[in-house]
C-alpha positions as CSV (number, residue, x, y, z in Angstrom):
1,M,26.6,37.4,67.5
2,T,24.2,34.5,66.3
3,P,20.8,36.2,65.2
4,T,18.1,34.9,67.1
5,S,16.4,33.9,64.4
6,E,19.3,31.3,63.4
7,R,19.8,30.1,66.7
8,P,18.9,26.3,67.6
9,E,15.3,25.7,68.9
10,R,16.2,25.4,72.6
11,F,14.2,22.5,74.8
12,A,10.9,23.3,73.5
13,G,8.1,21.7,75.8
14,H,10.1,21.3,78.7
15,R,9.7,22.8,82.2
16,F,12.5,22.5,84.3
17,P,13.5,25.0,87.2
18,Q,17.3,25.4,86.5
19,V,18.3,28.3,84.6
20,I,20.1,27.4,81.4
21,P,22.6,30.1,80.0
22,E,21.5,32.0,76.6
23,P,24.9,32.4,75.2
24,G,25.3,35.4,73.1
25,D,27.0,33.5,69.9
26,V,25.8,30.1,69.9
27,Q,25.5,27.8,66.4
28,P,23.7,24.5,66.0
29,G,26.3,21.9,66.6
30,A,26.6,18.1,65.3
31,P,24.1,15.1,65.3
32,A,24.8,12.9,68.2
33,P,27.9,10.5,67.8
34,W,25.5,7.4,67.5
35,A,22.8,9.2,65.4
36,A,23.8,6.9,62.5
37,L,22.8,3.7,64.2
38,R,19.5,2.2,64.0
39,A,17.1,2.7,67.1
40,S,17.1,-1.6,67.9
41,E,21.0,-1.1,68.0
42,R,20.6,1.6,70.8
43,S,18.6,-0.5,73.2
44,G,18.6,-3.5,75.3
45,F,21.7,-2.4,77.2
46,T,22.8,-4.7,79.8
47,L,25.5,-4.5,82.8
48,K,27.3,-7.6,81.2
49,A,27.4,-6.0,77.8
50,L,28.7,-2.2,79.3
51,E,31.1,-3.8,81.7
52,S,32.6,-5.6,78.3
53,A,32.9,-2.3,76.4
54,L,34.5,-0.5,79.4
55,R,37.2,-3.2,79.7
56,G,37.6,-2.9,75.7
57,A,38.5,0.9,76.4
58,H,40.9,0.1,79.3
59,R,38.5,1.5,81.6
60,L,38.1,-1.1,84.3
61,L,39.1,0.1,87.7
62,A,41.0,-3.5,88.5
63,E,43.2,-3.0,85.3
64,N,43.5,0.3,84.6
65,P,43.5,3.1,87.4
66,P,42.0,6.6,86.4
67,P,44.9,8.9,85.1
68,D,46.1,11.2,88.1
69,Q,48.3,13.9,87.0
70,P,47.5,17.2,85.3
71,E,49.4,16.4,82.1
72,E,47.7,13.5,81.5
73,L,44.5,15.0,81.5
74,F,45.5,18.1,79.3
75,I,43.0,17.0,76.5
76,V,39.9,17.6,78.5
77,A,41.3,20.9,80.2
78,D,39.8,24.4,79.5
79,A,42.7,26.1,79.7
80,L,46.6,26.0,80.1
81,P,47.4,23.1,83.1
82,T,48.0,24.8,86.7
83,P,48.0,22.7,89.6
84,I,44.8,21.0,90.7
85,T,43.8,22.5,93.9
86,R,40.5,21.2,94.0
87,R,39.5,17.6,93.5
88,S,35.5,16.1,93.2
89,A,34.2,12.9,92.3
90,V,30.8,11.7,91.3
91,L,29.2,8.1,91.0
92,V,27.6,7.0,87.6
93,A,25.3,4.4,89.5
94,L,23.8,2.2,87.2
95,F,21.4,-0.9,87.5
96,E,19.4,-3.2,85.1
97,E,15.7,-3.3,85.3
98,G,13.3,-4.7,82.5
99,G,16.2,-5.4,80.2
100,E,17.4,-1.7,80.4
101,V,20.4,-0.2,82.1
102,H,19.2,3.1,84.1
103,V,21.4,5.6,85.5
104,I,20.6,7.5,88.8
105,L,20.4,11.7,88.4
106,T,19.9,13.9,91.0
107,R,18.2,17.6,90.7
108,R,20.6,19.8,92.6
109,S,18.6,21.8,95.7
110,L,17.1,25.3,94.5
111,S,18.9,26.8,97.6
112,L,22.5,25.8,96.6
113,R,24.7,29.0,95.6
114,N,26.5,26.9,92.6
115,H,24.4,25.1,90.1
116,G,21.2,25.4,91.8
117,G,18.4,23.2,90.1
118,E,20.7,21.6,87.6
119,I,20.3,18.1,86.9
120,S,23.7,16.0,88.2
121,L,25.3,12.8,88.7
122,P,25.5,12.5,92.9
123,G,28.9,13.5,94.3
124,G,31.1,16.3,95.4
125,R,34.4,17.6,96.7
126,S,37.2,15.1,97.9
127,E,38.7,15.1,101.2
128,E,42.2,15.5,101.7
129,E,44.2,12.0,100.7
130,E,40.5,10.6,99.6
131,S,40.5,8.7,96.5
132,A,37.9,9.4,93.7
133,I,36.2,6.2,94.4
134,A,35.8,7.0,98.4
135,T,34.5,10.3,97.5
136,A,32.0,9.3,95.2
137,L,30.7,6.8,97.7
138,R,30.7,8.9,100.6
139,E,29.1,11.9,99.0
140,T,26.2,10.0,97.3
141,H,25.7,8.2,100.4
142,E,25.2,11.9,101.9
143,E,23.0,13.2,99.1
144,I,20.6,10.4,98.5
145,G,21.3,7.8,101.4
146,L,22.8,4.9,98.7
147,N,24.4,2.5,100.8
148,P,27.9,2.3,99.8
149,A,28.0,-1.5,100.4
150,L,25.2,-1.8,97.3
151,V,27.6,-0.2,94.9
152,S,30.5,-2.2,93.1
153,P,32.9,0.4,91.7
154,V,33.7,-1.0,88.3
155,A,35.4,1.4,86.3
156,W,36.3,5.2,85.2
157,L,35.0,7.5,82.8
158,S,37.4,10.8,81.6
159,P,38.3,13.2,84.0
160,I,36.4,16.6,83.7
161,V,39.4,19.3,84.5
162,T,38.9,23.2,84.4
163,F,42.7,24.1,84.7
164,A,41.8,28.2,84.8
165,S,40.1,27.5,88.6
166,G,42.1,24.1,89.4
167,S,39.4,22.0,89.8
168,S,38.4,18.5,88.5
169,I,35.9,16.0,88.4
170,W,36.5,12.2,88.3
171,P,33.4,10.3,87.0
172,I,33.2,6.5,88.7
173,V,31.0,4.3,87.1
174,G,29.3,2.0,89.8
175,F,27.0,-1.4,89.5
176,L,24.1,-2.0,91.6
177,S,22.3,-5.3,91.7
178,E,19.0,-4.0,91.9
179,R,16.9,-0.7,91.7
180,P,17.9,0.8,95.4
181,E,16.3,2.6,98.0
182,L,17.0,6.3,98.2
183,R,16.5,9.0,100.7
184,I,17.4,12.3,99.4
185,N,18.9,15.4,101.6
186,P,16.9,18.2,100.8
187,A,19.7,20.4,101.8
188,E,21.3,19.4,98.6
189,V,19.0,17.4,96.5
190,D,15.4,18.0,95.4
191,R,14.7,15.0,93.6
192,V,16.4,11.7,92.6
193,F,15.1,9.7,89.6
194,S,16.8,7.5,86.9
195,V,16.6,7.3,83.1
196,T,17.4,4.3,80.8
197,L,20.6,4.7,78.5
198,R,18.2,3.2,75.6
199,E,16.0,7.0,76.9
200,L,19.4,8.7,76.3
201,A,20.6,7.2,73.0
202,A,16.9,7.9,71.5
203,D,16.1,10.3,68.7
204,G,16.2,13.5,69.9
205,A,17.2,13.2,73.3
206,F,20.9,14.7,72.3
207,V,21.3,18.2,71.6
208,E,24.8,19.6,70.4
209,E,25.1,23.4,70.7
210,R,28.3,25.3,69.6
211,W,29.4,28.2,72.0
212,H,31.8,31.0,71.0
213,R,34.8,31.7,73.6
214,N,38.0,33.5,73.0
215,V,39.9,31.4,75.5
216,P,41.4,28.2,73.7
217,R,40.1,24.9,74.9
218,P,39.7,21.4,73.3
219,G,37.1,20.9,70.4
220,M,37.3,25.2,69.5
221,D,37.2,25.7,65.8
222,E,39.1,27.8,63.7
223,E,36.5,30.7,64.7
224,G,36.5,29.9,68.2
225,Y,33.3,27.9,68.7
226,F,33.3,24.5,70.7
227,P,30.8,21.9,71.8
228,I,28.5,21.8,74.7
229,Y,25.9,18.7,75.2
230,F,22.4,18.5,76.2
231,F,19.9,15.3,77.1
232,R,16.4,16.2,77.1
233,V,15.0,14.1,80.0
234,P,11.6,13.7,81.1
235,D,10.6,16.9,82.4
236,D,14.2,18.2,82.6
237,V,17.4,19.0,80.5
238,V,20.8,17.6,81.2
239,W,23.6,20.0,80.3
240,G,27.2,20.6,81.0
241,A,29.6,18.2,82.3
242,T,27.2,15.9,83.4
243,A,26.1,15.9,79.6
244,R,29.5,15.0,79.0
245,V,29.8,12.2,81.2
246,L,26.6,10.6,80.4
247,A,27.9,11.3,76.3
248,E,31.0,9.4,76.7
249,L,29.4,6.6,78.6
250,I,26.9,6.0,75.6
251,C,29.7,6.3,73.1
252,L,31.4,3.7,74.7
253,A,28.2,1.3,75.7
254,L,27.8,1.6,71.7
255,G,31.4,1.5,70.5
256,V,30.9,4.4,68.6
257,A,34.2,6.9,67.8
258,R,34.9,9.4,70.5
259,A,36.2,12.1,68.4
260,G,38.8,14.7,69.8
261,D,36.4,17.4,69.1
262,R,33.7,16.0,71.3
263,G,36.2,16.4,74.6
264,F,36.8,12.8,75.2
265,L,39.9,11.4,76.4
266,D,41.1,8.4,74.4
267,P,42.7,5.7,76.5
268,S,45.2,4.9,73.6
269,S,46.6,8.5,73.8
270,Q,47.8,8.0,77.2
């Protein structure tokens, strides 16, 4: 177990209602994948440039559909492959304002049994025979009132799979022509807000910790440590699966390497 005195400082100055685990054994992680870029190179994101980057990464829905079979997703699995029994999708809803791209995030209702109070992308579980795109649009409309007709599904990001529980999440990237008017469903969402990709890529926003686990998983080193990602955002912290999705989005936008130990699925390996 890592002594408390040697643990990384955890989100000093932030106030948030969610409970972030205090792992029994944690080490400081690597810097942000984009840390070597100048601040000027991490700003001025546009939807046009992002679409071009997603095309170059073979992520556009019109040209390269997302992987569907468990064996294709093994690289991002948490354990040995087992059949997927629960499929979910989230919407990475993006709009451009003031020369920067914003992503819409929610704070899950504190009354929810699972992940209450956590910052997440809108989405949820798929209905039978429902596509990831349909799920992402339907669930987003139910949670924050975003009219599906205003969303242009453009691309996909690496599916996140937990084979141990047979569950999976497909992130769908959707573009909006402007900031939308939203209406939260208080049974599911406490807050909806947006942050810019520039804010997420800024110095000090990204934090990596390395947690210890006995079960093998991608990114684990020889001592059994694996990376967990966090983003500091105004008045809150994004972590876990949502942070993994956002980290990959920024890596693709900036054209920085997505090392295998960061849990990203390299499209060239498919």
